[in-house]
C-alpha beads as a LAMMPS data file, in Angstrom:
LAMMPS data file: protein, C-alpha beads

131 atoms
130 bonds

1 atom types
1 bond types

-500.0 500.0 xlo xhi
-500.0 500.0 ylo yhi
-500.0 500.0 zlo zhi

Masses

1 110.0

Atoms # bond

1 1 1 135.030 443.036 437.301
2 1 1 138.496 442.484 438.596
3 1 1 138.931 438.975 437.137
4 1 1 138.832 440.677 433.607
5 1 1 141.779 442.854 434.019
6 1 1 144.330 440.088 434.660
7 1 1 145.980 439.888 431.256
8 1 1 148.829 437.592 431.675
9 1 1 148.442 437.264 435.362
10 1 1 148.374 433.711 436.778
11 1 1 144.642 432.709 438.595
12 1 1 146.582 432.752 441.791
13 1 1 147.855 436.621 441.261
14 1 1 144.463 437.547 440.094
15 1 1 142.939 436.061 443.432
16 1 1 145.178 437.807 445.774
17 1 1 143.031 441.050 445.081
18 1 1 140.218 439.492 446.080
19 1 1 140.960 438.036 449.360
20 1 1 138.553 437.891 452.279
21 1 1 137.995 440.290 454.838
22 1 1 138.755 437.663 457.375
23 1 1 135.292 438.127 459.293
24 1 1 133.898 435.371 457.279
25 1 1 134.937 432.481 460.389
26 1 1 133.727 434.898 463.055
27 1 1 130.120 435.457 461.333
28 1 1 129.864 432.336 460.583
29 1 1 130.531 430.840 464.363
30 1 1 128.274 433.681 465.864
31 1 1 125.481 432.339 463.517
32 1 1 125.953 428.754 464.525
33 1 1 126.429 429.530 468.288
34 1 1 123.201 431.712 468.436
35 1 1 121.668 428.951 466.260
36 1 1 122.363 426.204 468.790
37 1 1 121.588 428.652 471.594
38 1 1 118.159 429.204 470.159
39 1 1 117.317 425.538 470.287
40 1 1 117.056 425.320 474.327
41 1 1 115.631 428.637 474.751
42 1 1 112.760 427.751 471.973
43 1 1 111.920 424.251 473.449
44 1 1 111.714 426.504 477.204
45 1 1 109.640 428.970 475.806
46 1 1 107.372 426.775 473.844
47 1 1 107.023 424.639 477.064
48 1 1 106.352 427.808 479.129
49 1 1 103.481 428.875 476.775
50 1 1 101.897 425.560 476.737
51 1 1 102.341 425.467 480.716
52 1 1 100.721 428.899 480.995
53 1 1 97.171 427.417 480.514
54 1 1 94.452 429.449 479.341
55 1 1 94.533 432.620 481.090
56 1 1 97.530 433.873 479.814
57 1 1 96.747 437.614 479.880
58 1 1 96.301 437.196 483.748
59 1 1 99.392 434.920 484.281
60 1 1 102.146 437.027 482.314
61 1 1 102.964 439.472 485.118
62 1 1 103.189 436.778 487.622
63 1 1 105.019 434.529 485.263
64 1 1 107.447 437.154 484.351
65 1 1 108.011 438.212 488.016
66 1 1 110.526 435.250 488.076
67 1 1 114.128 436.318 487.614
68 1 1 114.398 432.843 485.868
69 1 1 111.869 433.457 483.454
70 1 1 112.290 436.913 482.581
71 1 1 116.083 436.537 482.601
72 1 1 115.650 433.614 479.976
73 1 1 113.130 435.559 477.995
74 1 1 115.809 438.293 477.819
75 1 1 118.398 435.895 476.888
76 1 1 116.039 434.412 474.183
77 1 1 115.223 437.847 472.813
78 1 1 119.077 438.949 472.632
79 1 1 119.913 435.502 470.687
80 1 1 116.826 435.532 468.328
81 1 1 117.327 439.458 467.221
82 1 1 121.202 438.948 466.747
83 1 1 120.729 435.605 464.932
84 1 1 118.676 437.607 462.580
85 1 1 120.868 440.308 462.245
86 1 1 123.610 438.073 461.168
87 1 1 121.540 436.079 458.835
88 1 1 120.102 439.230 456.978
89 1 1 123.327 440.741 456.874
90 1 1 124.400 437.703 454.838
91 1 1 121.485 438.022 452.467
92 1 1 122.288 441.349 451.932
93 1 1 125.887 440.986 451.227
94 1 1 125.265 438.017 449.031
95 1 1 122.402 439.754 446.679
96 1 1 122.959 443.445 446.742
97 1 1 125.705 444.059 444.486
98 1 1 125.688 447.980 444.628
99 1 1 128.153 448.852 447.228
100 1 1 126.693 452.072 448.406
101 1 1 123.348 450.225 448.321
102 1 1 124.348 447.345 450.336
103 1 1 125.918 449.554 453.278
104 1 1 123.109 451.695 453.744
105 1 1 120.671 448.405 453.822
106 1 1 122.848 446.865 456.574
107 1 1 123.180 450.165 458.593
108 1 1 119.350 450.121 458.484
109 1 1 118.727 446.454 459.090
110 1 1 121.008 446.566 462.156
111 1 1 119.772 449.702 463.479
112 1 1 116.345 448.186 463.066
113 1 1 117.001 445.057 464.684
114 1 1 118.795 446.664 467.608
115 1 1 115.844 449.163 467.913
116 1 1 113.633 446.008 467.987
117 1 1 115.699 444.070 470.428
118 1 1 116.010 447.356 472.872
119 1 1 112.380 447.927 472.807
120 1 1 111.625 443.989 473.470
121 1 1 113.954 443.846 476.299
122 1 1 112.676 447.264 477.921
123 1 1 109.097 445.883 477.564
124 1 1 110.086 442.495 479.418
125 1 1 111.307 444.629 481.911
126 1 1 108.545 446.773 482.273
127 1 1 106.353 443.538 482.308
128 1 1 108.661 441.796 484.946
129 1 1 109.754 444.516 487.411
130 1 1 107.719 447.705 486.395
131 1 1 110.731 449.765 485.090

Bonds

1 1 1 2
2 1 2 3
3 1 3 4
4 1 4 5
5 1 5 6
6 1 6 7
7 1 7 8
8 1 8 9
9 1 9 10
10 1 10 11
11 1 11 12
12 1 12 13
13 1 13 14
14 1 14 15
15 1 15 16
16 1 16 17
17 1 17 18
18 1 18 19
19 1 19 20
20 1 20 21
21 1 21 22
22 1 22 23
23 1 23 24
24 1 24 25
25 1 25 26
26 1 26 27
27 1 27 28
28 1 28 29
29 1 29 30
30 1 30 31
31 1 31 32
32 1 32 33
33 1 33 34
34 1 34 35
35 1 35 36
36 1 36 37
37 1 37 38
38 1 38 39
39 1 39 40
40 1 40 41
41 1 41 42
42 1 42 43
43 1 43 44
44 1 44 45
45 1 45 46
46 1 46 47
47 1 47 48
48 1 48 49
49 1 49 50
50 1 50 51
51 1 51 52
52 1 52 53
53 1 53 54
54 1 54 55
55 1 55 56
56 1 56 57
57 1 57 58
58 1 58 59
59 1 59 60
60 1 60 61
61 1 61 62
62 1 62 63
63 1 63 64
64 1 64 65
65 1 65 66
66 1 66 67
67 1 67 68
68 1 68 69
69 1 69 70
70 1 70 71
71 1 71 72
72 1 72 73
73 1 73 74
74 1 74 75
75 1 75 76
76 1 76 77
77 1 77 78
78 1 78 79
79 1 79 80
80 1 80 81
81 1 81 82
82 1 82 83
83 1 83 84
84 1 84 85
85 1 85 86
86 1 86 87
87 1 87 88
88 1 88 89
89 1 89 90
90 1 90 91
91 1 91 92
92 1 92 93
93 1 93 94
94 1 94 95
95 1 95 96
96 1 96 97
97 1 97 98
98 1 98 99
99 1 99 100
100 1 100 101
101 1 101 102
102 1 102 103
103 1 103 104
104 1 104 105
105 1 105 106
106 1 106 107
107 1 107 108
108 1 108 109
109 1 109 110
110 1 110 111
111 1 111 112
112 1 112 113
113 1 113 114
114 1 114 115
115 1 115 116
116 1 116 117
117 1 117 118
118 1 118 119
119 1 119 120
120 1 120 121
121 1 121 122
122 1 122 123
123 1 123 124
124 1 124 125
125 1 125 126
126 1 126 127
127 1 127 128
128 1 128 129
129 1 129 130
130 1 130 131
């Protein structure tokens, strides 16, 4: 490990080579922003589900035909998937110590979540507007 090769260096001299990637604050702010955005969107979504009544399957196309509902649902989908991507990336960076495996897992999780978000958005558009 880099700390063990310090020799006669001062602690600050040893720490200089271990500096941050300068992306931590941006990542942290993005995760907090999506978390705060998810609160009203989740409340809206849960309210809409309970307000739909018992005939959910028959009401989905009518409900999603509204540009407000389909737009908020797309925003909710993007926010949820992006928040998940940020959170899973932190877990991988913190707990996977093999650098090659870490990079592979981050690429796979980002690709998988982006694919999931894309499929979800196209499904919403298909149900709402027949695209």
